[in-house]
N, C-alpha and C positions, 0 to 999 in steps of 0.2 A: 230304183234302189230304195230300200227302206230298212232301217236297222232297229232291232229291239235290244235295249241295254238291260242286262240282268245281273244278278248276283245273289248272294245268300239272303239279302233282305227281300228278294222276290218270292222266296218259297214260303208257302203257308206255314210250314213247320221249321222255317229257317230262323235266323237271328239277325236283327237289325242293329249292328254295332255302329258307333260313330265313324270308325275307319271305313267300314264297308259302304255305308251310305255316302260319306264324303267322296270316296273313290268313284262310286256310280255317278254321283252328281258331276264330278269333274270330267269323267269320260263323256257323259251326255253333252256337257257344255262344249267340249273340244270337237266332238263329232258334228254338233249343230253349227258351230262356228266355221267348220270346213264346208258348210253348205250341204251336208248330207242329211236327209230327213231321218229323224229318229224319235223313239219314244222309250220311256223307262217303265219297267213292270215292277210293282211293289206288292208285298204281302198285304192282304186285307186286314190282318191283325196289326200291321204297322201304319198303313195309310189306306183306310177303308174307302176313301173317295177317289183313289188313284186307279190307274189301269192295273189289272192283275194278270197273272199268267193265264188264268182260265178265260179271260176276255181277249187275250192277245193270240189270235189265230195264226198258225204258221203260214197260212196263205197270204197274210198281209205283209210279210217281211221276206227280204232276200237274205238278210244276215242276222245272226244272233251273237251278241258279245257278252261274255261272262266276265265279271269284274271282281277281283280281289278274293281273299280267303283261300282255303285249300281246294284244289281241283281234285275232289275226292268224294266218294259216297253215292248212295242211291239217288239222291235228288239231282245231282249233277248228271248222272247216267240217264235219269228220266228226262232231263232237259234235252239231251241228245236224241232220245227217241221221239219226243213230241215235235221237235224242230228238225227232223231228219232231212227235210227237203231244203233247209237253209244252210248257207255257209256258217260255220260256228267257229268263233274266235275267242280266245281267252287272253286277258291282260292283267298283270299285277297279281297273279295267283302263286300260291306255294304248291310245289309238286312233291308229293311224298313218294310216289312210285311211278316212274315213267311208263310202266306197262299197264297201269290201271286203266280200264275202259273209260273212266271219267276223264282221263287225260288224252288217251288215244282217240277219243271221239271228236276232239277239236281238229279243225283243219290247220290251225296254227296257234301256237301258245307263246305269249310273251311273258315268261315267268319272272317273278321277283326273286325266287330262290328255289333250290331243289338239288338233288344229287347231281354233281358235275356241272352245275349251273353257276355262273358268276352272279353273286347277289347284286341287286339293284335297289335303289331307294323306292320305297312304297309310293304309290301315286295318289294316296288319299288327299294330300294337301298340296296346293300350288303356293305361289307367293301371295302374300297379303291377304290371307284368309280372314274374313270378318270375325269380330268377337261379339258375343252376346254378353249382356251384363250378368255378373255373378250375384245371385240372390241367396244370402244366408237365410235359412228357414229354421226358426226356433219356436217350437210349439210347446204349450203348457201341458202338464199331465192332468190327471183327473181332478185334482184339487177338491176333495170331498168336503172341505171346510165351508164351501159356499152352498152346499146342500141344494135346495130347490132352485137356486139362482144360476146353477151351472148350465151353460149352453155350449159346452166344449165340443161335444160330438157334432152338433149342427154347424158350429162355426168352423171347425176343422174340415168338415165335408165341403163347405162352401169354398174355403181357401184351397183345398186340394183340387177341386174342379177348375178353379180359376188358374192356379199355378200350372196345371197340366197343359193348358192352351197358351200359356205365356211364352214369349220368346225370351228366355233367360236360361242361364246355367244354374239350376237349383243345387244348393249345397246344404243338405240336411245337417243341422248342428244340434248337439245335445249338451246341456249345461252340466249333466252328471259327470263327475270325475271318478276315474278308476285307474290306478296305477297298474292293474293286472290285465287290463283289456286294451290292446293297441288301438282299437277303434274309438276309444274315448280319450279325451285329454286327461292328463294327470294333475295339472295345476291350473289355476285361474289365468296365469300368464300365457299358457298354451292356448287356452280358449280365446283369450284376447287377441292373440296373433291370427287366429282363424277369422274372427270377426273383422279385424282390420283389413283383411284382404278382400272382403266383399264390397261390391258397389252399392248394395242396399241390403237391408235386413228386413225380412217379413216375419213378424213374431206375434204370438199370443201370450208370451211370457214376459214378466216384468224384467228379468235380467237380460233377455234378448234386447229389449229397448235400452236398458241402461248401458250395457257393454257397447252397443252400437254407437250411442251418442257420445260416450266417453272416448271413443276412437274417431269421432267426427264422421261417422257413417250414417247416412239418413236411414231412418227406420219407419216402416209402415206397420204400425201397431194395431192389433185387433184385440179388444177386450172380450174374452169369452164368458164374462159374468154379466148376467142381466142386471140392469140399473147401474152398471159400472163397478169394477173392483179395483184391485191394486194397479193394474195396467193403466187405467184411466187416471188414477191418482198420481202415478209416477210421471205420466205424460204432462200433467198439470204442473208437477214440481219442476220439470225441466222446461216448461213453457214450449212444448213440442206439439205442433198442430196435427200431424198425420196420425190420428188415432180414430179408429172406427168402432162404434159400439156394437155389441152382439145383436141388439134389436135391429139396428140399421142393416146389418149384414144378413140376418136371417129373415126378418119380417119387414124390411124397409120398403118404402114405396118406390125408391129408385132401384134400377137394376143393379144386382150385386156386382156384376162384371163392370158396369159403368162406374160404379162407386170406387171399386178397387183400382180400375184402370186410371182413373183421375189421380188418385193418390200415388200410384206407381209412377206415372209420368212426372209428377211433381218431385218425388223422391230421387229421380234420376236427373233432375234439373240442376244447373249451377246454383240456383237460389237455395235449394234444399241442402246441397253440399256445403255452401257457405254458412247457412244457419246451423247445421250440425257441427261445423268447425267452431263456431262461436260458442255453442253449448258445451263443447269439449273443453274450451278454455275456462269456462265459468262454472261448470257443473259440480265441481268438488266443494265449492264454498259452503253450501248448506249442510252437507254431511260433515264438514269440518267443524261447523258450529255445534252440531249434535254431539260430536266426539268430545269437544271441549266441555260441554255440559255434563257428559258422563264422567269425565275426569274430575270435574268439580264436585259432583255428587259422591264419588268414591273417596275424595279427600275429607269429606265431612266425617264426623265421629259416627261410628256404626251404632245402630239401634241395639240396645241391650235387652235381652229377654227378661221378663219379670221373674 
């Protein structure tokens, strides 16, 4: 006996959603724990190094299990055709039409919902599902004022490649405010609330760094300006060590991934969280001094025109 676990994330033109992948992983774990040999098939577009349906010959398996999503459509019907010699079972699926060949092609269906079916809880998550750290990502715009010193494109390409392989929940954040667009915050307080819920902030923008430290959230700051710009200056003003120069990221002797990995691990440490907390307690003092100076200047007699 040998079982092939499949689902919509198995199809080349399917879709790998968090729910579908979690459900397939849970079913695979349960079947393996029962001592039944099994493998999972994944789309090359989602997991290029994993077993694909093209590589999973029907002669290698006695059973095929289809997990989650709608039991509907051409690709599910094709699964029946390709694995006609196998017993085919479905679990956690939604049934749209009981007479659909995509449904009737299964020898047994353990549906989560459908016409005349008592709904059951989805199988995607069991108890105690592990959590990945939430990384707020705040990237700077073009900033043409830096002219030839701009390395934004190269810096963001490096960051993007690194973030793509990182085990984290990326949360893209935009400091732009717009009361007409629900995808953007309308007030600084709303943006602050988002930052506060992150475990770490990865940013090439000055205010990504400032808002993070003001909330006691460790920030991995990358300055996208050659020779250092306002991100480096602000990190110095806050006495914050986790800042990477554009040169070190793009042209550094050390591996880009190793450099970022080291600061990432530090930002997730209790030491970094404690330091960010201390910076949050003291970070407003210098700006308060500047505000006092502004008020003092305004109270002076204005300069009169000749």
